[in-house]
C-alpha positions as CSV (number, residue, x, y, z in Angstrom):
1,M,84.9,23.1,63.4
2,D,85.5,25.9,65.9
3,S,85.2,29.4,64.5
4,P,88.7,30.9,64.1
5,T,89.4,34.1,65.9
6,H,91.6,35.3,63.0
7,V,91.8,35.0,59.2
8,F,94.6,35.7,56.7
9,K,94.8,37.8,53.6
10,I,97.7,36.8,51.3
11,L,99.2,39.7,49.3
12,L,102.0,40.2,46.9
13,P,104.6,42.8,48.3
14,E,103.4,45.3,45.7
15,Q,99.8,45.0,47.0
16,F,100.8,46.1,50.5
17,P,100.0,48.4,52.1
18,I,96.5,48.2,50.9
19,D,95.5,51.1,48.7
20,P,92.6,52.9,50.5
21,T,91.3,54.3,47.2
22,K,90.6,50.9,45.8
23,E,87.5,48.9,46.5
24,F,89.4,45.6,46.5
25,P,93.0,44.9,47.4
26,T,93.8,42.6,44.4
27,P,92.6,42.1,40.9
28,L,91.4,38.6,41.8
29,D,89.2,40.0,44.6
30,E,87.8,42.7,42.2
31,S,86.9,40.1,39.6
32,S,85.3,37.8,42.2
33,G,83.4,40.6,43.9
34,F,84.7,39.7,47.4
35,V,88.0,39.5,49.3
36,H,89.5,36.0,49.3
37,L,90.7,35.1,52.8
38,S,92.1,31.9,54.5
39,T,92.2,30.4,57.9
40,A,95.6,29.5,59.5
41,A,95.1,25.9,58.3
42,Q,94.3,26.9,54.7
43,A,96.9,29.7,54.2
44,L,99.9,27.5,53.4
45,R,98.1,25.5,50.8
46,V,96.7,28.6,49.2
47,A,100.2,30.2,49.1
48,N,101.8,27.2,47.4
49,L,99.0,26.5,45.0
50,F,98.1,30.0,43.8
51,Y,101.3,32.1,44.5
52,S,103.9,29.5,43.4
53,S,105.4,32.0,40.8
54,S,106.1,34.6,43.6
55,N,109.2,34.6,45.7
56,K,107.8,36.7,48.5
57,L,104.3,37.2,50.1
58,I,102.8,39.3,52.8
59,L,100.5,37.5,55.2
60,C,98.0,39.8,56.9
61,L,96.5,38.6,60.2
62,I,93.0,39.9,60.7
63,P,90.9,39.4,63.8
64,V,87.5,38.1,62.9
65,A,86.0,40.6,65.4
66,N,87.2,43.4,63.1
67,F,84.6,42.6,60.5
68,K,81.1,44.0,60.4
69,K,78.4,41.5,61.2
70,G,77.4,39.6,58.0
71,D,80.4,40.8,56.0
72,L,82.4,37.6,56.5
73,V,80.8,34.6,54.7
74,W,82.0,31.0,54.8
75,E,81.7,29.5,51.3
76,S,83.1,26.8,49.0
77,P,86.3,27.8,47.4
78,S,86.3,30.0,44.4
79,H,89.4,28.9,42.4
80,P,90.8,31.7,40.4
81,T,92.0,29.3,37.7
82,P,90.4,25.9,38.2
83,S,92.9,23.1,37.9
84,D,93.1,19.4,38.7
85,E,95.9,20.2,41.2
86,A,93.9,22.8,43.0
87,D,90.8,20.6,43.1
88,K,92.7,17.8,44.7
89,E,94.4,20.1,47.3
90,I,91.3,22.2,48.1
91,P,88.1,20.2,47.9
92,N,84.8,22.0,47.3
93,T,83.5,20.7,50.6
94,E,86.0,22.9,52.6
95,L,84.7,26.3,53.4
96,F,86.8,29.5,53.0
97,P,86.2,32.9,54.5
98,H,85.1,35.5,52.0
99,L,84.8,39.2,52.9
100,Y,81.8,41.0,51.3
101,G,83.0,44.4,52.4
102,K,86.1,46.6,52.2
103,L,89.3,45.4,53.7
104,T,91.2,48.3,55.2
105,S,94.7,48.5,56.7
106,E,93.2,49.4,60.1
107,M,91.5,45.9,60.2
108,I,94.9,44.2,60.0
109,S,96.5,43.4,63.4
110,S,99.9,42.3,62.0
111,T,101.8,41.3,58.9
112,V,104.5,38.8,58.2
113,E,106.8,38.7,55.1
114,I,107.2,35.1,53.9
115,V,110.1,34.2,51.5
116,K,109.7,31.2,49.3
117,E,112.3,28.4,49.9
118,E,113.5,26.0,47.3
119,D,110.6,23.7,47.8
120,G,107.9,26.3,48.4
121,F,106.5,28.5,51.1
122,H,106.7,27.3,54.7
123,F,105.0,28.9,57.7
124,A,102.8,27.9,60.6
125,F,100.4,29.7,62.8
126,E,98.3,28.6,65.7
127,Q,94.6,28.3,64.9
């Protein structure tokens, strides 16, 4: 697998812009001790599996070059609520980007608001 040049942070509208006074942008990140990120190929699955109760999301595009060396770690998924559905969709052999450092608004190069359609979220990005 080629290393991606960008990763994504999925946020609820009320979580954006990122609060600079908080160590982590979301409660899930805080409880995990790292910031959950996705590649372009992973973001759609993550949005539909873990944010299905939301009608709108903010996708933050972050250049990998904006992270300090060693802060971005590729690891097996850390499912917030393990489920059979999530385990089928995201196998433990797939590596996800996890940020062990602070995510700031300055690191984000662009954002896109995604609105859920009748059959879920739909979006595509070049990898």
